[in-house]
C-alpha positions in Angstrom: -4.8 -12.8 0.7 -2.0 -10.7 2.1 -0.3 -7.7 0.4 2.1 -4.9 0.7 0.4 -1.7 -0.3 2.1 1.6 -1.3 0.1 4.8 -1.0 0.6 8.6 -1.3 0.7 10.5 1.9 -1.7 13.0 0.3 -5.0 11.0 0.5 -6.5 13.1 -2.3 -3.7 12.6 -4.9 -4.5 10.8 -8.0 -2.3 10.7 -11.2 -3.1 13.1 -13.9 -3.1 10.3 -16.5 -4.1 6.6 -15.8 -0.8 5.5 -17.3 1.5 7.6 -15.1 1.9 5.1 -12.2 2.1 2.0 -14.4 4.8 3.8 -16.5 6.9 4.6 -13.4 6.5 1.0 -12.1 7.5 -0.4 -15.5 10.5 1.9 -15.9 11.7 0.9 -12.5 11.2 -2.8 -13.2 8.7 -3.4 -10.4 5.9 -4.3 -12.8 6.2 -6.3 -15.9 3.5 -7.1 -18.5 -0.1 -6.4 -17.8 -2.3 -9.5 -17.5 -4.7 -9.7 -20.5 -7.6 -10.8 -18.3 -7.1 -8.0 -15.8 -5.7 -4.6 -17.1 -4.7 -3.3 -13.6 -2.8 -6.5 -12.7 0.9 -6.8 -13.7 3.4 -9.6 -13.5 6.5 -8.9 -11.3 9.1 -7.0 -13.3 12.8 -7.8 -13.7 13.9 -5.6 -10.8 11.1 -6.7 -8.5 13.5 -8.3 -6.0 15.6 -5.2 -5.7 12.6 -3.0 -5.2 10.9 -5.1 -2.6 13.1 -6.3 0.2 12.0 -9.5 1.8 12.9 -10.0 5.4 13.7 -13.2 7.2 16.1 -16.0 6.5 14.5 -17.8 3.6 11.2 -16.3 2.3 9.3 -18.5 -0.1 8.2 -16.4 -3.0 7.3 -17.0 -6.6 7.3 -14.4 -9.3 5.8 -16.5 -12.1 3.3 -19.4 -12.3 6.1 -21.6 -13.7 8.2 -20.9 -10.5 5.4 -21.6 -8.1 5.0 -24.9 -6.3 1.5 -26.4 -6.2 -0.7 -24.1 -4.2 2.0 -21.4 -3.7 0.7 -17.9 -4.6 2.5 -15.7 -7.1 3.6 -12.1 -6.4 2.0 -9.6 -8.7 1.5 -5.9 -8.8 -2.1 -4.5 -8.8 -3.1 -0.9 -9.2 -6.2 0.6 -7.5 -7.5 4.0 -8.5 -10.7 5.4 -6.9 -12.8 8.5 -7.7 -12.9 9.5 -4.0 -10.5 9.0 -1.1 -10.9 5.5 0.1 -9.7 3.6 3.2 -8.1 0.3 2.5 -7.8 -1.7 5.8 -7.0 -5.2 6.9 -9.7 -7.4 8.1 -10.1 -6.9 11.0 -9.0 -3.3 10.8 -6.2 -2.2 13.2 -7.1 0.0 16.2 -5.6 3.4 15.3 -3.5 5.3 17.8 -3.0 9.0 18.5 0.2 10.1 16.8 1.0 12.4 19.8 0.5 10.2 22.9 0.0 6.7 21.4 -3.4 6.2 23.1 -6.0 4.2 21.2 -8.5 6.3 19.3 -12.1 5.3 18.8 -13.2 6.1 15.2 -16.9 6.3 14.4 -17.7 4.3 11.2 -19.2 7.4 9.5 -16.2 9.6 10.2 -14.9 11.3 7.0 -11.2 10.9 6.1 -10.6 14.6 6.5 -12.6 14.9 9.7 -10.9 15.6 13.0 -10.9 13.0 15.8 -10.3 13.9 19.4 -7.9 11.8 21.5 -9.2 10.9 24.9 -5.6 10.5 26.1 -4.1 13.9 25.4 -7.1 15.9 24.0 -5.4 16.7 20.7 -7.4 16.7 17.5 -6.1 14.8 14.5 -7.3 14.3 11.0 -8.5 10.7 10.6 -6.0 9.9 7.9 -3.2 11.2 10.1 -3.8 8.7 12.9 -1.3 5.9 13.3 -3.0 2.9 11.7 0.0 0.7 12.7 0.7 -0.3 9.1 -2.6 -2.0 8.8 -4.6 0.6 6.8 -4.2 3.7 4.6 -6.2 6.3 2.8 -5.9 7.3 -0.8 -7.2 7.5 -4.3 -4.3 5.5 -5.8 -2.7 2.4 -4.3 0.0 0.1 -5.6 -0.6 -3.4 -4.2 2.1 -6.1 -4.2 0.0 -9.2 -3.9 0.9 -12.3 -1.9 3.3 -10.7 0.6 2.6 -11.5 4.2 2.4 -8.7 6.7 5.8 -7.4 7.8 7.6 -9.9 5.6 8.8 -7.3 3.1 9.3 -3.6 2.8 9.6 -1.3 -0.3 13.1 -0.1 -1.3 13.7 3.6 -0.7 14.2 4.2 -4.4 10.7 2.9 -5.2 9.1 5.3 -2.7 11.3 8.1 -4.0 10.3 7.6 -7.7 6.6 7.5 -6.7 7.2 10.7 -4.7 8.7 12.4 -7.7 5.5 11.6 -9.6 3.1 12.9 -7.0 5.3 15.6 -5.4 4.7 14.2 -1.9 6.1 11.3 -0.1 4.8 7.7 -0.2 4.4 5.2 2.5 3.2 1.6 2.9 1.0 -0.7 4.9 0.0 -4.3 4.9 -3.3 -5.6 3.9 -4.9 -8.9 5.0 -8.2 -9.9 3.6 
């Protein structure tokens, strides 16, 4: 499965109430009704196509099961909230780069998200979550996943990121997840 994932730039942020993020997404029209079989999974809302910009000449997307051709996946919105800061990464995970010199950085598996990693290229120290994960991973406690979007096939509209930033008081970014 491939997804576009939105996340807060503060990896420790989590909404005060569980309904805060779904309420914003519903008001904007990104998310529609919650699926009865999965409370954190939502149908695409009425403004979905104006909030997620699909790139390319003729992307094939379906927003409902009725629209989908046989075997074609349906775009949905899924929320993920965790008690601790979590790394969501594509499989295989991308090789992170130093944000200063762009050299590849070797990250030990046990490294904490707020631990500093030294760059062998320039010698600078960077927090693990501040490395350039090349849009293939992100840290956070709250993620908005737009399911069935291929990597680099779509980007979130600026207004979507702005409304989420108003909720959290810090900017939001995105990455692509392949599992």
